[in-house]
C-alpha positions in Angstrom: 135.1 73.9 161.5 131.6 75.7 160.5 128.7 73.2 161.2 125.4 74.0 159.9 122.3 71.9 161.1 119.6 72.3 158.5 116.8 70.6 160.3 116.8 72.6 163.5 113.9 74.6 161.9 111.0 72.7 160.8 110.5 72.3 157.2 109.7 69.8 154.3 113.0 68.5 155.0 112.0 66.6 158.2 109.1 65.2 156.2 111.5 63.4 153.6 113.6 62.4 156.7 110.8 60.7 158.4 110.1 58.8 155.2 113.7 57.9 154.6 113.8 56.3 158.3 110.5 54.5 158.1 111.2 50.7 157.5 108.0 50.2 155.6 108.5 53.0 153.1 112.2 51.8 152.7 111.1 48.6 151.2 110.6 51.0 148.0 114.0 51.5 146.9 112.9 54.0 144.2 111.1 55.9 146.8 114.3 55.9 148.9 116.3 57.1 146.2 114.0 59.8 145.2 113.6 60.9 148.9 117.4 61.2 149.2 117.7 63.1 146.1 115.0 65.5 147.3 117.1 66.0 150.5 120.0 66.8 148.4 118.2 69.5 146.5 117.1 71.2 149.9 120.5 70.9 151.2 121.9 72.3 147.8 119.6 75.5 148.2 120.6 76.2 151.9 124.3 75.8 151.1 123.7 78.0 147.8 122.9 80.9 150.1 126.5 81.1 151.4 128.4 81.1 148.2 129.5 84.3 146.4 127.5 85.9 143.8 128.2 88.5 141.0 125.9 91.0 139.3 124.8 90.4 135.7 122.4 92.1 133.1 120.2 89.6 131.6 118.2 90.3 128.2 114.6 89.4 128.5 112.2 89.7 125.4 111.1 93.0 126.8 114.1 94.6 128.3 117.2 94.3 130.7 117.0 92.6 134.1 120.0 93.0 136.6 120.2 90.2 138.9 122.9 88.0 140.3 124.4 84.3 139.5 126.9 82.3 141.3 130.4 83.7 140.7 132.6 80.9 141.2 132.8 77.2 139.7 131.6 74.3 141.9 132.7 70.8 141.9 130.3 68.0 143.3 132.2 64.8 144.7 130.3 62.0 146.1 131.5 58.8 147.9 130.6 55.7 146.0 127.8 54.0 145.9 125.6 55.3 148.6 126.3 59.1 147.6 124.8 58.7 144.1 121.2 59.6 144.8 122.3 62.5 147.1 124.6 63.5 144.3 121.7 63.7 141.7 119.8 65.8 144.2 122.8 68.3 144.3 123.1 68.1 140.5 119.7 69.2 139.9 120.5 72.5 141.5 124.1 73.1 140.6 123.4 71.8 136.9 126.5 73.3 135.6 128.7 72.0 138.2 131.8 69.5 137.4 131.3 66.1 139.1 133.8 63.6 141.0 133.5 60.3 142.3 135.5 58.4 144.8 135.3 54.9 146.4 136.2 54.5 150.1 136.3 51.1 152.0 137.6 49.9 155.3 140.4 47.5 155.2 139.1 44.1 156.6 140.0 44.0 160.5 141.6 47.4 160.5 140.4 51.0 161.1 142.2 52.1 158.1 140.3 53.3 155.1 141.5 52.6 151.5 140.6 55.1 148.7 140.8 52.9 145.6 138.9 54.8 142.8 139.2 58.5 141.9 137.7 60.2 139.0 137.5 64.1 139.7 138.2 67.1 137.7 140.5 69.9 138.9 139.0 71.7 141.8 141.7 74.2 142.3 140.3 77.6 143.4 136.6 76.3 143.0 133.9 75.4 145.7 134.5 71.6 146.4 131.4 69.9 147.9 131.8 66.5 149.4 128.6 64.3 149.5 128.0 61.4 151.6 124.6 60.3 153.2 125.9 59.1 156.5 128.6 60.5 158.9 129.2 57.7 161.3 133.1 57.3 162.5 134.1 60.0 160.1 137.0 58.1 158.9 136.0 57.5 155.3 135.4 61.4 154.9 138.7 62.4 156.5 140.6 59.7 154.2 139.0 60.8 150.9 139.6 64.6 152.0 143.4 63.7 152.5 143.6 61.9 149.2 141.9 64.5 147.0 143.8 67.6 148.5 147.4 66.1 148.2 147.8 68.2 144.9 145.2 71.0 144.7 143.6 73.6 146.9 139.8 74.4 146.5 138.5 78.0 147.2 136.2 76.6 149.8 135.1 73.1 151.0 131.9 71.9 152.1 131.1 68.4 153.5 127.3 67.7 153.2 125.8 64.7 155.0 122.2 63.5 155.6 122.6 61.8 158.9 125.3 62.2 161.3 126.6 60.9 164.7 128.2 63.1 167.3 131.2 60.9 167.1 131.7 61.5 163.4 131.5 65.2 163.8 134.0 65.2 166.7 136.3 63.3 164.7 136.0 65.7 161.6 136.6 68.5 164.1 139.8 67.0 165.1 141.4 66.1 161.8 139.8 68.7 159.1 140.9 72.4 159.0 138.9 75.0 160.7 137.7 76.6 157.4 136.1 73.5 156.5 132.1 73.8 156.2 130.2 70.7 157.4 126.3 70.6 156.4 124.1 68.1 158.5 120.5 67.3 157.5 120.0 65.8 160.9 122.0 64.7 164.1 121.3 61.3 165.8 122.0 60.1 169.0 125.3 58.1 168.5 127.0 55.0 167.4 126.3 51.2 168.5 129.0 48.7 169.2 129.1 48.0 165.5 129.6 51.6 164.5 126.3 52.1 163.1 124.3 55.3 163.4 121.5 54.9 165.9 118.6 55.4 165.3 119.8 56.1 161.8 118.2 54.5 158.6 120.4 51.3 157.9 122.6 50.9 155.0 121.9 54.0 152.7 123.8 52.0 149.9 121.8 48.9 150.1 118.4 50.6 150.4 118.9 52.6 147.4 120.6 50.0 145.2 120.0 46.5 146.9 121.9 44.4 149.1 125.8 43.9 148.2 127.6 40.5 148.6 
């Protein structure tokens, strides 16, 4: 698996990540969603540098400009509900991308992940971008990957996460093909006894949209 750590070089990304973690700033759910969205935009920009481009001639009011545009179709697919704000950030940059949404939940008392809801376009021979803010154990992402790729084969697969634990990365390396790209905004210390990322940010879905029952 090809791993890309975006925050290794200082940039405005680290500023938004710091705000995302701050317990005082987290009290403002609108600002939390906006910071997640802006992080998505930065990640989308960095990922876009690796996509294939083609040359085009653009007619301007005063002449012709030869330039490049993304050659292949892109599909964005996020895991509900925590991935929605991150999805918006990617969609702001990949504004002509097709979009898919998947639910993944743990069966009570079991490590098994159940994928119950799936609404996604065809991604055959397209660039498929999985979006999920948190990579803890990695089980949800692998379960969604296996579910979606039962019948179709994308041209490239990019897994995009904001905060990752080393345990989750190791699990993905063991269970996903070598050609998959993993994009990580920042890497944290590890998981606690409850499988929460430390220091992490807490529950991204609750912080963005309110606590669930």
